[in-house]
MARLUMVO-999087 format. One record per residue (C-alpha): z, x, y. Coordinates in steps of 0.25 Angstrom, whole numbers, padded with zeros to 4 digits, always signed. Layout:
! MARLUMVO-999087
ZXY/...
***
This chain:
! MARLUMVO-999087
-0148-0031-0103/-0136-0026-0095/-0132-0030-0081/-0137-0017-0075/-0150-0017-0084/-0152-0031-0079/-0150-0026-0064/-0160-0014-0066/-0170-0022-0073/-0170-0033-0062/-0172-0022-0051/-0183-0016-0059/-0190-0029-0060/-0187-0033-0045/-0178-0044-0049/-0167-0047-0039/-0153-0051-0045/-0141-0059-0040/-0126-0058-0045/-0115-0067-0041/-0102-0061-0037/-0090-0068-0043/-0075-0065-0038/-0067-0071-0050/-0055-0073-0041/-0062-0081-0031/-0069-0091-0041/-0064-0105-0039/-0062-0114-0051/-0076-0119-0056/-0084-0111-0046/-0087-0100-0056/-0093-0109-0066/-0102-0116-0056/-0106-0102-0051/-0109-0097-0065/-0118-0110-0067/-0125-0107-0054/-0127-0093-0057/-0133-0095-0071/-0142-0106-0065/-0147-0097-0054/-0149-0084-0062/-0140-0074-0056/-0140-0061-0063/-0125-0057-0063/-0111-0060-0059/-0103-0050-0052/-0088-0052-0054/-0078-0045-0044/-0069-0046-0032/-0057-0039-0026/-0046-0045-0033/-0050-0050-0046/-0040-0053-0058/-0045-0048-0071/-0042-0061-0078/-0050-0069-0068/-0062-0059-0069/-0062-0061-0085/-0062-0076-0084/-0073-0076-0074/-0082-0067-0082/-0079-0075-0095/-0084-0088-0088/-0096-0081-0083/-0099-0076-0097/-0097-0089-0103/-0106-0097-0094/-0118-0088-0090/-0126-0076-0094/-0125-0069-0081/-0119-0054-0082/-0105-0053-0077/-0103-0040-0069/-0090-0035-0064/-0090-0031-0049/-0076-0025-0049/-0067-0025-0036/-0057-0016-0044/-0055-0009-0057/-0048-0021-0063/-0059-0030-0062/-0065-0027-0075/-0068-0036-0087/-0075-0033-0100/-0080-0048-0100/-0091-0044-0089/-0104-0038-0092/-0105-0027-0082/-0097-0020-0071/-0102-0014-0058/-0094-0001-0057/-0093+0000-0042/-0093+0013-0035/-0090+0010-0020/-0100+0020-0015/-0100+0015+0000/-0085+0018+0001/-0077+0031+0000/-0065+0025-0009/-0064+0034-0021/-0058+0024-0029/-0070+0015-0028/-0080+0026-0029/-0074+0032-0042/-0059+0030-0044/-0059+0016-0050/-0070+0020-0059/-0062+0031-0065/-0051+0021-0067/-0060+0011-0075/-0070+0021-0081/-0064+0021-0095/-0062+0006-0095/-0076+0003-0091/-0082+0013-0101/-0075+0006-0112/-0079-0008-0107/-0091-0016-0112/-0095-0018-0097/-0108-0013-0092/-0104-0003-0081/-0114-0003-0069/-0111+0009-0059/-0113+0003-0045/-0113+0009-0031/-0105-0001-0023/-0108-0001-0008/-0101-0010+0002/-0109-0013+0015/-0102-0019+0027/-0104-0034+0027/-0098-0037+0040/-0084-0040+0035/-0073-0033+0027/-0074-0036+0013/-0065-0036+0001/-0072-0025-0005/-0071-0016+0007/-0056-0019+0008/-0053-0017-0006/-0061-0004-0008/-0056+0002+0005/-0070+0006+0009/-0079+0004+0021/-0093-0003+0019/-0106+0004+0023/-0109-0002+0037/-0120-0012+0036/-0130-0005+0045/-0128+0009+0038/-0140+0007+0029/-0142+0022+0027/-0127+0023+0022/-0130+0012+0012/-0142+0018+0007/-0136+0032+0005/-0124+0026-0002/-0133+0018-0012/-0141+0030-0015/-0129+0039-0017/-0124+0028-0027/-0137+0028-0034/-0137+0044-0035/-0123+0044-0041/-0129+0035-0052/-0124+0022-0049/-0132+0011-0056/-0132+0001-0044/-0129+0000-0030/-0121-0013-0025/-0121-0015-0009/-0111-0025-0005/-0107-0031+0008/-0095-0037+0001/-0090-0052-0002/-0090-0060+0011/-0099-0051+0019/-0103-0056+0032/-0116-0048+0032/-0124-0045+0019/-0130-0031+0017/-0143-0030+0025/-0157-0031+0019/-0159-0017+0026/-0148-0011+0018/-0151-0018+0005/-0166-0013+0006/-0162+0001+0010/-0152+0003-0001/-0162-0004-0011/-0173+0005-0008/-0164+0018-0009/-0159+0016-0023/-0165+0013-0036/-0153+0007-0043/-0150-0008-0042/-0145-0013-0029/-0134-0024-0028/-0131-0031-0015/-0120-0041-0012/-0111-0046-0001/-0115-0057+0009/-0127-0062+0002/-0126-0077+0006/-0140-0082+0007/-0152-0082-0001/-0160-0076+0011/-0151-0063+0011/-0151-0062-0005/-0166-0062-0004/-0167-0052+0007/-0157-0043-0001/-0166-0044-0014/-0179-0041-0006/-0172-0029+0001/-0168-0023-0013/-0155-0029-0018/-0157-0030-0033/-0144-0038-0036/-0137-0047-0026/-0122-0051-0027/-0118-0064-0021/-0104-0070-0021/-0098-0075-0008/-0111-0083-0005/-0108-0092-0017/-0093-0095-0015/-0096-0107-0005/-0110-0110-0011/-0113-0106-0025/-0126-0113-0024/-0131-0102-0014/-0132-0093-0027/-0145-0101-0031/-0152-0098-0018/-0147-0084-0018/-0152-0081-0032/-0166-0088-0029/-0167-0079-0017/-0164-0066-0024/-0173-0069-0036/-0184-0073-0027/-0184-0060-0019/
***
């Protein structure tokens, strides 16, 4: 079963999922191995690999280690058009629908289309929405876009609906790595009720309580990363909270 088929099947069955976001450049020696062992033990559903400034040889090495040690899908979450590796299982083809930067709406996609079409990667078209998390993030800086204000739920809903109507296969709402405030339960619920495609939520998810609230509000897959940098054991609690929702 492909990554996207797995995501759709889980949504249809009401099963909530968790992905761990890995920035290969930020991985300390030995930390990836410990994280992979913990992820296999806790039963996470995917690894997302991405960052703002990843070098390709580091990305390839990281994916190779994942593939050699566990059976969890390795999904590219690219920060730019250079962050592509045939070693991965799938790639989120991100269209930044919350911004008005034409390069990230369609420009970079045109540049990489022939390469991706010829690749063995599973391509998942994804409507990417930045939601203000209370602090400037690497994504907003590198993309030169302004996030949707946290309190403007109607804008988030209409943006997600527009992405679905355009044929995007999933919607990914992100407060950004290191967000002070995660996306509110109200926003997750409103967007989840407005669309039929799978809803991915990330940014600022640091506690099992918030993870469970997101799942109950309608997040089909949650992405955690920063929360694990200082306490990888938090993954066990977060996964248990999401799976039990």
